[in-house]
C-alpha positions as CSV (number, residue, x, y, z in Angstrom):
1,M,130.9,98.1,62.2
2,T,129.4,97.1,65.4
3,T,125.8,97.4,65.5
4,A,122.6,96.3,67.8
5,Q,121.8,92.6,67.0
6,T,118.4,91.3,66.8
7,A,116.9,87.8,67.5
8,P,119.7,85.7,68.3
9,P,119.3,82.1,68.9
10,P,118.6,80.9,72.4
11,P,121.8,79.8,73.4
12,M,123.5,83.1,72.5
13,R,120.6,85.1,74.0
14,L,121.1,83.3,77.4
15,R,124.8,83.9,77.2
16,E,124.2,87.6,76.6
17,L,121.8,87.9,79.4
18,V,123.9,86.2,82.1
19,F,126.4,88.9,81.1
20,G,123.8,91.7,81.7
21,A,125.9,93.2,84.6
22,A,128.7,94.0,82.0
23,C,126.1,96.1,80.1
24,A,125.2,97.7,83.2
25,A,128.6,98.5,84.2
26,A,129.5,99.9,80.8
27,L,126.6,102.3,81.0
28,R,127.6,103.3,84.4
29,A,131.0,103.9,83.3
30,A,130.0,106.0,80.3
31,A,127.7,108.0,82.6
32,R,130.4,108.6,85.2
33,L,132.9,109.6,82.7
34,G,130.7,112.0,80.7
35,V,131.3,110.2,77.3
36,A,128.0,111.1,75.9
37,D,128.4,114.8,76.8
38,A,131.9,114.8,75.2
39,L,130.5,113.5,72.2
40,G,129.3,116.1,69.9
41,D,126.7,115.9,67.1
42,G,129.1,114.7,64.5
43,P,131.4,111.6,64.3
44,M,134.5,111.7,66.8
45,T,137.7,109.6,66.7
46,V,138.3,107.5,69.8
47,E,141.4,109.4,70.6
48,D,139.8,112.7,70.7
49,L,136.9,111.3,72.8
50,A,139.3,109.8,75.2
51,A,141.3,112.7,75.5
52,A,138.1,114.8,76.2
53,V,137.1,112.5,79.0
54,K,140.7,111.6,80.3
55,T,140.8,107.9,79.6
56,E,143.1,105.6,77.6
57,P,142.0,105.3,73.9
58,R,142.2,101.4,73.8
59,P,139.8,100.5,76.8
60,T,137.6,103.4,75.7
61,R,137.1,102.0,72.2
62,R,136.3,98.6,74.0
63,L,133.6,100.3,76.0
64,L,132.0,102.0,73.1
65,R,132.0,98.7,71.1
66,A,130.3,96.9,73.8
67,L,127.7,99.7,74.2
68,S,127.1,99.9,70.5
69,C,126.1,96.3,70.5
70,Y,123.1,97.5,72.5
71,G,122.3,100.6,70.3
72,V,124.0,103.1,72.7
73,F,126.4,104.8,70.6
74,A,127.2,103.7,67.0
75,E,130.5,102.8,65.4
76,Q,131.0,104.0,61.8
77,E,132.8,102.2,58.9
78,D,136.1,104.5,59.6
79,G,136.1,103.6,63.0
80,T,134.6,106.8,64.6
81,F,131.5,106.9,66.8
82,T,128.2,108.8,66.8
83,H,125.3,109.3,69.0
84,T,122.2,107.3,68.8
85,D,118.9,108.3,70.5
86,M,119.7,105.9,73.4
87,S,123.3,107.5,73.9
88,R,121.8,111.0,73.9
89,L,119.8,110.1,76.9
90,L,123.1,109.6,78.7
91,R,123.8,113.5,78.3
92,E,123.1,115.8,81.2
93,D,121.8,118.7,79.0
94,D,119.2,116.4,77.3
95,P,115.6,117.3,78.3
96,H,114.8,113.5,78.7
97,S,118.2,112.7,80.4
98,L,118.3,109.4,82.2
99,R,121.9,109.8,83.3
100,D,121.1,110.1,87.0
101,I,118.5,107.2,86.9
102,T,121.4,105.1,85.1
103,L,123.8,105.9,88.0
104,W,121.0,105.2,90.7
105,C,120.4,101.6,89.2
106,T,123.8,100.8,89.2
107,E,124.9,102.5,92.6
108,P,127.8,100.3,94.6
109,W,125.0,98.9,96.9
110,T,123.1,97.4,93.8
111,W,126.2,95.2,93.2
112,D,126.0,94.1,96.9
113,V,122.4,93.0,97.0
114,W,121.7,91.4,93.6
115,P,123.7,88.3,94.4
116,E,121.5,87.8,97.4
117,L,118.2,87.4,95.4
118,D,118.0,83.8,96.0
119,E,118.0,84.6,99.7
120,A,115.2,87.0,99.2
121,M,113.2,84.5,97.5
122,R,113.6,82.0,100.5
123,T,112.7,84.6,103.0
124,G,110.5,87.1,101.2
125,R,112.4,89.9,103.0
126,N,114.8,92.7,102.0
127,V,118.5,91.7,102.2
128,V,119.9,95.2,103.1
129,Q,119.2,94.9,106.9
130,D,121.4,91.7,107.0
131,L,124.1,93.3,104.7
132,Y,124.5,96.7,106.4
133,G,122.7,96.2,109.9
134,K,120.0,98.9,109.2
135,E,117.0,99.9,107.0
136,F,117.7,100.7,103.4
137,F,117.2,104.5,103.8
138,A,118.9,105.0,106.9
139,Y,122.0,103.1,105.3
140,L,121.8,105.6,102.4
141,N,121.6,108.6,104.4
142,E,124.0,107.6,107.2
143,D,126.6,105.5,105.5
144,A,126.2,106.3,101.6
145,P,125.6,110.0,101.3
146,E,127.0,110.1,97.7
147,S,124.4,107.5,96.8
148,A,121.7,109.3,98.7
149,E,122.5,112.2,96.5
150,V,122.3,110.2,93.4
151,F,118.8,108.9,94.5
152,N,117.6,112.2,95.0
153,R,118.7,113.5,91.5
154,A,117.4,110.5,90.0
155,M,113.9,110.9,91.6
156,T,113.9,114.5,90.7
157,T,114.5,113.5,87.1
158,S,111.8,111.0,87.2
159,S,109.2,113.4,88.8
160,E,110.0,116.1,86.3
161,Q,109.6,114.0,83.3
162,S,106.4,112.4,84.5
163,A,104.6,115.4,86.2
164,R,104.0,117.1,83.0
165,D,102.2,113.7,81.7
166,V,100.3,113.4,84.9
167,A,99.0,117.0,85.1
168,A,98.0,116.8,81.2
169,F,96.1,113.5,81.9
170,L,94.2,114.5,84.9
171,D,90.9,116.4,84.9
172,L,90.7,118.3,88.3
173,S,88.1,120.9,86.9
174,G,85.8,120.0,89.8
175,S,88.5,120.5,92.4
176,T,89.4,123.5,94.3
177,S,92.2,122.0,96.1
178,V,94.7,119.1,95.5
179,A,97.2,117.4,97.9
180,D,100.4,115.6,96.6
181,I,101.1,112.8,99.1
182,G,104.6,111.7,99.2
183,G,105.1,114.1,96.5
184,G,108.8,114.5,96.7
185,Q,109.8,118.1,95.5
186,G,106.5,119.0,94.3
187,H,106.8,118.5,90.5
188,V,103.3,117.1,90.2
189,V,101.7,119.7,92.2
190,A,103.3,122.5,90.6
191,S,102.2,121.3,87.2
192,L,98.7,120.9,88.4
193,L,98.6,124.3,89.9
194,D,100.0,125.9,86.5
195,K,97.1,124.0,84.7
196,Y,94.6,125.4,87.1
197,P,95.1,128.9,88.1
198,A,92.4,129.0,90.6
199,M,93.4,125.9,92.5
200,H,95.4,125.6,95.9
201,G,97.7,122.8,96.6
202,S,99.5,121.0,99.3
203,L,102.7,118.9,99.3
204,L,103.4,116.3,102.0
205,D,106.7,114.4,102.3
206,L,109.6,113.9,104.6
207,P,111.3,117.0,106.1
208,R,114.6,116.5,104.2
209,V,112.6,116.1,101.1
210,V,110.2,118.8,101.3
211,E,112.8,121.5,102.5
212,N,114.2,121.0,98.7
213,A,110.9,121.6,97.1
214,V,111.1,123.3,93.7
215,P,111.7,126.9,94.1
216,R,108.6,127.9,92.7
217,L,106.7,126.5,95.5
218,R,108.8,128.0,98.3
219,G,108.7,131.6,99.7
220,G,109.3,134.1,96.9
221,G,108.2,131.7,94.2
222,D,105.3,132.3,91.9
223,L,103.2,129.7,93.4
224,A,104.1,130.0,96.9
225,D,100.8,131.8,97.8
226,R,98.9,128.9,96.7
227,V,100.5,125.9,98.2
228,R,101.3,124.6,101.5
229,I,104.3,122.7,102.1
230,V,103.9,120.1,105.0
231,P,106.8,118.0,106.4
232,G,105.7,114.7,107.6
233,D,105.6,110.7,107.0
234,V,102.6,109.7,105.2
235,R,102.9,106.3,106.9
236,V,102.2,108.0,110.2
237,A,99.7,110.8,109.5
238,V,98.3,112.9,106.6
239,P,97.6,116.2,108.2
240,V,96.3,117.8,104.9
241,R,93.0,118.3,103.7
242,A,92.0,118.7,100.1
243,D,89.4,117.8,97.5
244,T,91.7,115.5,95.5
245,Y,94.5,113.6,96.8
246,I,97.4,112.6,94.3
247,I,99.4,109.5,95.3
248,K,102.2,108.8,92.9
249,N,104.8,105.9,93.0
250,I,105.1,105.4,96.8
251,L,102.9,102.5,97.3
252,E,105.7,100.0,96.9
253,W,106.6,99.3,100.3
254,D,105.6,96.1,102.4
255,D,101.9,95.6,102.7
256,E,101.4,97.2,106.2
257,S,102.9,100.4,105.1
258,T,100.9,100.6,102.1
259,A,97.7,99.9,104.1
260,R,98.7,102.5,106.7
261,T,99.3,105.2,104.0
262,L,96.0,104.5,102.3
263,R,94.2,104.5,105.5
264,N,95.7,107.9,106.6
265,V,94.7,109.5,103.3
266,I,91.2,108.3,103.5
267,E,90.9,109.5,107.2
268,A,92.3,112.9,106.2
269,G,89.8,113.2,103.1
270,G,86.7,111.7,104.4
271,P,83.6,110.5,102.5
272,G,83.4,111.8,98.8
273,T,87.2,112.4,98.4
274,R,88.7,111.7,95.2
275,I,92.1,109.8,95.5
276,V,94.3,109.2,92.4
277,V,96.8,106.6,92.7
278,V,99.4,106.7,89.9
279,E,101.9,103.6,89.6
280,N,104.2,101.8,87.4
281,L,102.9,98.2,86.8
282,V,104.5,94.9,86.3
283,D,101.8,93.8,83.9
284,D,102.0,97.1,81.7
285,T,103.6,95.4,78.7
286,P,105.6,98.4,77.0
287,S,107.7,98.8,80.3
288,M,107.8,95.1,81.7
289,R,111.5,94.5,81.4
290,F,112.0,97.8,83.3
291,S,109.3,97.3,85.9
292,T,109.9,93.8,86.7
293,A,113.5,94.4,87.3
294,M,112.5,97.4,89.5
295,D,110.4,95.1,91.4
296,L,112.9,92.7,92.2
297,L,115.2,95.5,93.4
298,L,112.3,96.8,95.7
299,L,112.4,93.3,97.3
300,L,116.1,93.4,97.8
301,N,116.3,96.9,99.4
302,V,113.0,97.6,101.2
303,G,111.0,94.4,101.0
304,G,108.5,96.3,98.5
305,A,107.1,95.5,95.4
306,K,105.7,96.9,92.2
307,H,102.1,96.0,91.6
308,T,99.9,94.2,88.9
309,T,96.6,96.0,87.8
310,E,94.9,93.3,90.0
311,S,97.2,93.6,93.1
312,M,97.0,97.3,93.1
313,A,93.2,97.1,92.8
314,A,93.0,94.8,95.6
315,R,95.1,97.2,98.0
316,L,92.8,99.9,97.1
317,T,89.4,98.1,97.6
318,E,90.6,96.4,100.9
319,A,91.4,99.9,102.0
320,G,87.8,100.7,101.6
321,L,88.1,102.9,98.2
322,V,85.8,102.4,95.2
323,I,87.7,102.3,92.0
324,E,86.0,104.4,89.3
325,D,88.6,104.2,86.4
326,V,91.9,102.7,85.5
327,S,93.6,104.3,82.7
328,P,97.2,104.6,81.4
329,V,98.8,108.1,81.8
330,N,101.9,107.2,79.5
331,P,103.8,103.9,78.4
332,Y,105.1,103.7,81.9
333,L,102.2,104.8,84.4
334,H,98.8,103.9,85.1
335,A,96.3,106.1,87.1
336,F,93.7,104.4,89.4
337,D,90.9,106.9,89.8
338,C,89.2,106.4,93.4
339,V,86.6,107.8,95.6
340,V,86.1,107.4,99.5
341,P,82.4,106.0,99.8
342,G,80.0,107.2,102.0
């Protein structure tokens, strides 16, 4: 029976690490094939599973065996396979599904950029411009629309799952209005409006993003009369006035873009405005393997970076904000509660 291993000796562990791409590829294959969706609640033979996902039994067993080494699926004594807590996260119908995020982190462009990491170390710049001749999101939307769609689904999944935690964490009882800046489809603002029935909200993001805002916020939705949807680029301007501004997981660009965004929010709000910045941090121990990997990928695709607590605090104070509190929202996110002085 193949099971997840623990604490191998250093030479074996290094060999495992250099084959990390094999694990990522196996996860991508399982997600694309729908293996987790086809596997029911009980044990299933490889032959039945292969028939369900239209693959050959022999390579299917090899895929499942490889993933079982990492605790994704489990092989039984009789050669059948069952779910684990991790493999269930590859199911589309799991409420905490990471299927789309698995696909996003293993999209074809990622296999192009990772080998260029040493070049990014030398230059400190993204490598996408040289590889594809254009900025990353222009490349996605113009040349890789399927990957752009995967990105949108992954960001939606991430936002849905974290929005509830952010809303539960934040105490906005002193505010009558809240603005979700670069807020995607509006999951955070929707959750906050649910929590505070008398509050009004605004959602600001790129036109192609907010046109797909959650239906509850759009015309005919139950929150539509309490929210203003504003298309725009936060790096250009923030034409939204609110008591409290939420900036979640967008201050990962280059330093100039981050500074401009903060400056725009501060100018829009004015003295006394509360600004809450919510970010993954690379010194947040429970999620460091994930967040440091995303940090390197941000360098490769947009020239951006994940922050440490210290670097995020430095960006905020340099922008002129006073940080009143820094607290964990969940194992992956921290909130920097700030105020515009004066």
